[in-house]
C-alpha positions as CSV (number, residue, x, y, z in Angstrom):
1,X,0.0,0.0,0.0
2,X,1.5,3.4,-1.0
3,X,1.8,6.3,1.4
4,X,-1.2,8.2,-0.1
5,X,-3.5,5.1,0.4
6,X,-2.2,4.7,3.9
7,X,-3.0,8.3,4.8
8,X,-6.6,7.9,3.3
9,X,-7.1,4.6,5.3
10,X,-5.8,6.2,8.5
11,X,-8.1,9.3,8.0
12,X,-11.1,7.1,7.4
13,X,-10.3,5.0,10.5
14,X,-9.9,8.1,12.7
15,X,-13.1,9.7,11.3
16,X,-15.1,6.5,12.0
17,X,-13.6,6.2,15.5
18,X,-14.4,9.8,16.3
19,X,-17.9,9.3,15.1
20,X,-18.4,6.2,17.3
21,X,-16.8,8.1,20.3
22,X,-19.1,11.1,19.8
23,X,-22.2,8.9,19.6
24,X,-21.1,7.1,22.8
25,X,-20.5,10.4,24.6
26,X,-23.8,11.9,23.5
27,X,-26.0,8.8,24.2
28,X,-27.9,9.0,27.4
29,X,-30.2,6.9,29.4
30,X,-33.6,8.0,30.6
31,X,-36.4,6.3,32.6
32,X,-40.0,6.6,31.4
33,X,-42.9,5.6,33.6
34,X,-46.1,5.1,31.6
35,X,-49.7,4.0,32.0
36,X,-50.1,0.3,31.1
37,X,-52.5,0.6,28.1
38,X,-49.8,2.4,26.1
39,X,-47.4,-0.5,26.4
40,X,-48.0,-2.2,23.0
41,X,-47.6,1.1,21.1
42,X,-45.0,2.9,23.3
43,X,-42.6,0.0,23.2
44,X,-42.5,0.2,19.4
45,X,-42.2,4.0,19.4
46,X,-39.2,3.7,21.8
47,X,-37.6,1.1,19.6
48,X,-37.5,3.6,16.7
49,X,-36.3,6.4,19.1
50,X,-33.4,4.2,20.2
51,X,-32.5,3.5,16.6
52,X,-32.5,7.1,15.6
53,X,-30.8,8.7,18.6
54,X,-28.8,5.8,20.2
55,X,-30.2,7.0,23.6
56,X,-31.5,4.2,25.8
57,X,-34.9,4.3,27.4
58,X,-35.9,2.3,30.4
59,X,-39.7,1.7,30.3
60,X,-41.7,1.0,33.4
61,X,-45.5,0.3,33.0
62,X,-48.2,0.5,35.6
63,X,-51.7,1.9,35.9
64,X,-51.8,5.7,36.2
65,X,-52.8,5.7,39.9
66,X,-49.8,3.4,40.6
67,X,-47.4,5.6,38.6
68,X,-48.7,8.7,40.5
69,X,-48.2,6.9,43.9
70,X,-44.7,5.7,43.0
71,X,-43.6,9.2,41.8
72,X,-45.1,10.9,44.9
73,X,-43.3,8.3,47.0
74,X,-39.9,9.4,45.7
75,X,-39.2,7.0,42.8
76,X,-36.9,8.4,40.3
77,X,-37.8,8.9,36.6
78,X,-37.3,11.4,33.8
79,X,-40.6,11.3,31.9
80,X,-44.1,10.3,33.1
81,X,-46.9,9.4,30.7
82,X,-50.3,9.4,32.4
83,X,-53.8,10.6,32.1
84,X,-54.1,14.5,32.5
85,X,-55.8,14.5,35.9
86,X,-52.9,12.5,37.3
87,X,-50.4,14.8,35.7
88,X,-52.3,17.7,37.3
89,X,-52.0,16.0,40.7
90,X,-48.2,15.5,40.2
91,X,-47.9,19.1,39.2
92,X,-49.6,20.2,42.4
93,X,-47.2,18.1,44.5
94,X,-44.3,19.6,42.5
95,X,-43.1,16.3,41.2
96,X,-43.4,17.3,37.6
97,X,-42.8,20.6,35.7
98,X,-45.8,22.9,35.4
99,X,-45.0,23.6,31.7
100,X,-46.6,22.2,28.6
101,X,-48.4,18.8,28.7
102,X,-48.6,17.6,25.2
103,X,-51.2,15.0,24.4
104,X,-49.5,12.1,22.8
105,X,-52.2,9.5,22.4
106,X,-55.8,8.5,22.9
107,X,-56.9,4.9,23.7
108,X,-60.4,3.5,23.3
109,X,-62.3,0.9,25.2
110,X,-63.3,-2.4,23.7
111,X,-64.6,-5.9,24.4
112,X,-62.8,-9.2,24.0
113,X,-63.1,-12.9,24.7
114,X,-61.0,-16.0,24.5
115,X,-59.6,-16.9,21.1
116,X,-61.3,-20.3,21.2
117,X,-64.7,-18.7,22.0
118,X,-67.2,-17.7,19.3
119,X,-66.8,-14.4,17.6
120,X,-69.5,-11.7,18.1
121,X,-70.5,-8.7,16.1
122,X,-70.6,-5.7,18.5
123,X,-70.6,-3.0,15.8
124,X,-73.9,-1.5,16.8
125,X,-75.4,-0.7,20.2
126,X,-78.1,-3.4,19.9
127,X,-75.6,-6.0,18.9
128,X,-73.3,-5.1,21.8
129,X,-76.3,-5.3,24.2
130,X,-77.3,-8.7,23.0
131,X,-73.7,-10.0,23.2
132,X,-73.4,-8.8,26.8
133,X,-76.7,-10.3,27.8
134,X,-75.6,-13.6,26.5
135,X,-72.3,-13.6,28.4
136,X,-71.7,-15.9,31.4
137,X,-69.0,-13.6,32.9
138,X,-68.0,-10.0,32.2
139,X,-64.7,-8.8,33.7
140,X,-63.4,-5.2,33.8
141,X,-61.1,-3.1,36.0
142,X,-61.7,-0.8,38.9
143,X,-60.1,2.3,37.3
144,X,-60.9,4.8,34.6
145,X,-61.4,2.4,31.6
146,X,-63.5,0.1,33.8
147,X,-65.6,3.1,34.9
148,X,-66.1,4.0,31.3
149,X,-67.4,0.5,30.6
150,X,-69.6,0.6,33.7
151,X,-71.1,3.9,32.4
152,X,-71.8,2.2,29.1
153,X,-73.8,-0.6,30.8
154,X,-75.8,2.0,32.6
155,X,-76.6,3.8,29.4
156,X,-77.6,0.4,27.8
157,X,-80.0,-0.1,30.7
158,X,-78.5,-3.6,31.6
159,X,-76.2,-2.8,34.5
160,X,-78.6,-4.3,37.1
161,X,-79.4,-7.3,35.0
162,X,-75.7,-8.1,34.5
163,X,-74.7,-7.4,38.0
164,X,-74.4,-11.2,39.1
165,X,-72.1,-11.8,36.1
166,X,-69.8,-8.9,36.7
167,X,-66.3,-9.2,38.2
168,X,-64.2,-6.1,38.7
169,X,-60.5,-6.5,39.3
170,X,-57.2,-4.5,39.5
171,X,-56.2,-3.2,36.1
172,X,-53.6,-5.9,35.4
173,X,-55.9,-8.8,36.5
174,X,-58.8,-8.5,34.0
175,X,-57.7,-11.2,31.6
176,X,-57.0,-14.1,34.1
177,X,-60.7,-14.9,34.9
178,X,-61.5,-15.0,31.2
179,X,-58.5,-17.1,30.2
180,X,-59.2,-19.6,33.0
181,X,-62.9,-19.6,32.3
182,X,-64.9,-22.3,30.4
183,X,-68.1,-20.4,29.6
184,X,-69.0,-17.5,27.3
185,X,-66.8,-15.0,29.2
186,X,-66.1,-11.4,28.2
187,X,-63.4,-8.9,29.1
188,X,-63.7,-5.1,28.7
189,X,-60.7,-2.8,28.7
190,X,-58.4,-0.7,26.6
191,X,-58.2,-1.8,23.0
192,X,-54.4,-2.2,22.7
193,X,-54.2,-4.4,25.7
194,X,-57.1,-6.6,24.6
195,X,-55.6,-6.9,21.1
196,X,-52.1,-7.9,22.3
197,X,-52.9,-10.2,25.2
198,X,-52.1,-13.9,24.3
199,X,-55.2,-16.1,24.3
200,X,-57.6,-13.1,23.9
201,X,-59.2,-11.8,20.8
202,X,-60.6,-8.3,20.3
203,X,-64.3,-8.3,19.3
204,X,-64.2,-4.6,18.6
205,X,-64.5,-1.1,20.1
206,X,-67.6,0.0,22.0
207,X,-69.8,1.3,19.2
208,X,-71.1,4.9,18.6
209,X,-71.3,7.3,21.5
210,X,-70.8,4.5,24.0
211,X,-67.1,4.8,23.2
212,X,-65.0,6.6,25.7
213,X,-61.4,7.4,25.0
214,X,-58.6,7.7,27.6
215,X,-56.2,10.6,26.9
216,X,-52.4,10.5,27.7
217,X,-50.0,13.3,28.3
218,X,-46.2,13.3,28.7
219,X,-44.6,15.4,31.4
220,X,-41.1,16.1,32.5
221,X,-40.0,15.2,36.1
222,X,-38.9,18.2,38.0
223,X,-35.8,16.6,39.3
224,X,-34.6,14.8,36.1
225,X,-30.9,14.8,35.6
226,X,-31.3,14.3,31.9
227,X,-33.4,17.3,31.1
228,X,-32.3,17.9,27.5
229,X,-32.6,14.2,26.6
230,X,-36.0,13.9,28.3
231,X,-37.3,17.0,26.5
232,X,-36.1,15.6,23.2
233,X,-37.9,12.3,23.9
234,X,-41.2,14.1,24.5
235,X,-40.8,16.0,21.3
236,X,-40.1,12.7,19.5
237,X,-43.4,11.3,20.9
238,X,-45.1,14.2,19.0
239,X,-43.4,13.5,15.7
240,X,-45.3,12.2,12.6
241,X,-43.3,8.9,12.8
242,X,-44.3,8.3,16.4
243,X,-47.9,9.3,15.8
244,X,-48.1,6.8,12.9
245,X,-46.8,4.0,15.2
246,X,-49.2,4.9,17.9
247,X,-52.1,4.9,15.5
248,X,-51.4,1.4,14.0
249,X,-51.1,0.0,17.5
250,X,-54.5,1.2,18.8
251,X,-53.4,4.5,20.4
252,X,-54.5,7.3,18.1
């Protein structure tokens, strides 16, 4: 190899090494605590974020009330993604910044049953009503999406009739009774979780004006040590690429 080629090779090597060093120095780790219904979509959004920025994101999922309690108890994080009323509570307790609270996603409520159970058409109010009246067991949670479904039962005029068949659980426990059941059992909850839970199939969203969407906002923790990276992550959640991933994974 002549001297000129050696100089070119050395320059290329040094440039590549400097690029790798710069990426390593600039990469940062942040922790994000998010409400559970966003897990299927947010996990994919974060995969793209990691690829594009080389920053690492540690994701922790729990229901919004649990996230709020953990943050108020002193647990460290950089970004929190919760429903707006919980973000307001965290602002009042000075755990998160009082600045902008961008809305990053909306999640609807749907109905599902076991994959080996019959499929049902719930595309109209009357069809949903008949499907629920024919169920042996109906399971839904004790927090906001569960309350939205309870309100739908009241509006359908069948809440009292179905009362003996209803089981209300903690947010993360709604699928177990249906998966272990043998009858015509139904589960109501957020659409992304129903659609991605093994052994469960999504029958569809609640039809018409019975639908109630949950809204999610991303907020910066007041004591984050990675402010610039955390702010950049929140901006990424608002990007067209992220919005597209949210949408195709049930979080529009």
